[in-house]
C-alpha positions in Angstrom: -16.6 5.0 47.7 -15.7 1.4 47.6 -12.5 -0.5 47.7 -11.3 -2.4 44.7 -11.1 -6.2 44.7 -7.3 -6.2 44.4 -5.0 -7.0 47.3 -4.5 -4.4 50.1 -1.1 -3.4 48.7 -2.7 -2.2 45.4 -6.2 -1.3 46.5 -7.2 2.2 45.8 -10.2 4.4 46.8 -12.7 5.4 44.2 -14.3 8.8 44.0 -16.9 9.5 46.6 -20.6 9.9 45.8 -20.3 13.5 46.9 -17.7 14.4 44.3 -18.8 12.1 41.5 -20.8 14.8 39.9 -17.9 17.2 40.1 -15.6 14.7 38.4 -18.2 14.3 35.6 -18.3 18.1 35.2 -14.5 18.2 35.1 -14.3 15.5 32.4 -16.9 17.4 30.4 -14.8 20.7 30.6 -11.6 18.8 29.6 -13.4 17.5 26.6 -14.8 21.0 25.7 -11.3 22.5 26.0 -10.0 20.2 23.3 -12.0 22.2 20.8 -10.1 25.3 21.7 -6.7 23.8 20.8 -7.2 25.0 17.2 -4.8 27.9 16.5 -7.7 30.0 15.3 -8.8 30.4 19.0 -5.9 32.8 19.6 -7.1 35.0 16.8 -10.6 35.5 18.0 -11.4 37.4 21.2 -14.7 35.6 21.8 -13.1 32.2 21.6 -10.2 33.3 23.9 -12.7 34.5 26.4 -14.7 31.2 26.3 -11.4 29.2 26.7 -10.4 31.4 29.7 -13.7 30.9 31.3 -13.6 27.1 30.9 -10.1 27.0 32.3 -11.1 29.0 35.4 -14.0 26.7 35.9 -11.7 23.7 35.5 -9.3 25.1 38.2 -12.2 25.8 40.5 -13.5 22.2 40.2 -10.1 20.7 40.7 -9.6 22.7 43.9 -13.0 21.8 45.2 -12.5 18.1 44.5 -9.1 18.1 46.2 -10.5 19.9 49.3 -13.5 17.5 49.6 -11.4 14.4 49.1 -8.5 15.3 51.4 -8.6 14.0 55.0 -7.3 16.6 57.5 -6.7 16.7 61.2 -6.8 20.0 63.0 -5.0 20.6 66.3 -6.1 23.6 68.2 -3.7 24.3 71.1 -4.5 26.8 73.8 -2.4 27.5 76.9 1.0 28.9 77.9 3.0 27.2 75.2 0.6 28.6 72.5 0.3 32.2 73.6 0.9 34.1 70.4 3.4 31.6 69.1 4.2 27.9 69.5 7.5 26.9 71.1 9.4 24.7 68.6 10.4 22.0 71.1 6.8 21.6 72.3 5.5 21.6 68.7 7.9 19.0 67.6 7.2 16.8 70.6 3.4 17.0 70.2 3.4 16.5 66.4 5.9 13.6 66.7 4.0 12.0 69.5 0.8 12.2 67.3 2.4 10.7 64.2 3.8 7.7 66.1 0.4 6.3 67.3 -1.2 7.0 63.9 1.5 4.8 62.3 1.2 2.2 65.0 -2.5 2.0 64.6 -2.3 1.7 60.8 0.0 -1.3 61.2 -2.5 -3.1 63.5 -5.3 -2.5 61.0 -3.5 -4.6 58.4 -1.9 -7.2 60.7 -4.5 -9.9 59.7 -4.3 -9.1 56.0 -2.0 -11.7 54.3 -1.6 -9.3 51.3 -0.7 -6.3 53.4 1.9 -4.0 51.8 5.4 -3.5 53.2 5.7 -1.5 56.4 7.5 1.3 54.5 4.5 1.7 52.2 2.1 1.7 55.2 4.2 4.4 56.9 4.2 6.6 53.8 0.5 6.2 53.4 -0.3 7.6 56.9 2.4 10.2 57.2 0.7 13.5 57.9 1.8 16.7 56.2 1.6 20.2 57.5 -1.0 22.2 55.5 -1.6 25.3 57.6 -0.5 27.1 60.7 -2.5 29.8 62.4 -1.8 31.9 65.5 -4.9 34.0 65.5 -6.5 32.4 68.6 -3.9 30.2 70.4 -2.3 28.0 67.8 -4.1 25.9 65.2 -2.2 23.4 63.2 -3.8 21.7 60.2 -2.4 18.4 59.0 -3.4 16.5 55.9 -3.0 13.0 54.5 -0.3 12.5 51.9 -0.8 14.5 48.7 -2.4 13.0 45.6 -5.8 12.0 44.4 -8.2 10.0 46.5 -7.9 7.1 44.1 -4.2 6.8 44.8 -4.6 6.4 48.6 -3.8 3.1 50.3 -7.1 1.4 51.4 -7.9 -0.4 54.6 -10.0 -3.3 53.1 -12.3 -3.9 56.0 -13.8 -0.4 55.8 -13.0 0.4 52.2 -11.7 3.7 53.3 -8.2 5.3 53.1 -5.9 3.7 55.6 -4.9 7.1 57.0 -8.6 7.9 57.8 -9.1 4.6 59.5 -5.9 5.1 61.6 -6.8 8.6 62.6 -10.4 7.7 63.4 -9.4 4.7 65.5 -6.8 6.8 67.4 -9.3 9.5 68.2 -11.9 6.9 69.3 -9.4 5.3 71.6 -8.3 8.7 73.1 -11.9 9.8 73.6 -12.9 6.5 75.3 -9.8 6.6 77.6 -10.7 10.1 78.6 -14.2 9.1 79.7 -14.3 8.3 83.4 -15.3 4.7 84.1 -14.5 3.5 80.6 -11.9 0.8 80.2 -10.6 0.6 76.6 -7.9 -1.7 75.4 -5.7 0.2 72.9 -4.7 -1.6 69.7 -1.8 -4.0 70.2 1.6 -2.4 69.9 0.3 1.2 70.2 0.6 1.7 74.0 4.2 3.2 73.9 3.1 5.7 71.2 -0.1 6.6 73.1 1.9 7.1 76.3 4.3 9.4 74.6 1.4 11.5 73.3 -0.3 11.7 76.7 3.0 12.7 78.3 3.7 15.4 75.8 0.3 17.1 76.4 0.3 16.5 80.2 3.7 18.1 80.6 2.3 21.6 79.7 -0.7 23.6 80.9 -2.5 23.3 77.6 -5.8 22.3 76.1 -5.6 20.3 72.9 -8.6 19.9 70.6 -8.4 17.3 67.8 -10.8 17.5 64.9 -10.8 15.1 62.0 -12.4 16.1 58.7 -12.3 12.9 56.6 -13.3 12.3 53.0 -15.1 9.0 53.6 -15.6 8.3 57.3 -17.6 10.3 59.8 -16.0 13.4 61.3 -14.7 13.1 64.9 -13.6 15.7 67.5 -12.3 15.6 71.0 -10.5 17.7 73.6 
């Protein structure tokens, strides 16, 4: 995956090496399906079956590509507030306290870029979306980057990766380093209030919070 040579506001991610072959297969299937647009296809059972098989394969490839190219952040919460269900006030506080520093970090990543997009566009690019909620063992919340293809995501030019991945990766790196005894880490400028709110939200309850990032481009990261 590389970033385009256009300004940050219009840069887009290209497909990853891991899914490039899948995209090629998808394009080949789309081309093959054009041959089944002939009305005669509906009259012959064999052709209808072939068309149905191709469409199923097409749907499977689209789902696989979306999964592999969508950055997600999983929050596993264990403790009193997550015993069988998650109290809404606590959930809202933690999720809101998590989104704030992600947005703040994203802004600092583009501060030195003269062609950086408007703040509203940056915020939209790193706004996390609820994808899944499980209460099987404690509470697990899965958040994902904004919907849409990887090629439509806002890019952080320095790394050539989606801005949301860089922001999440930077945030988790800061939290991990701060949690190590003896380490002294300076959080990105302007993010301290947001980080303090996140720390206060978790510290206020007897919980263990595990954060695991599964990105499309960068290296996975996990911390407790």
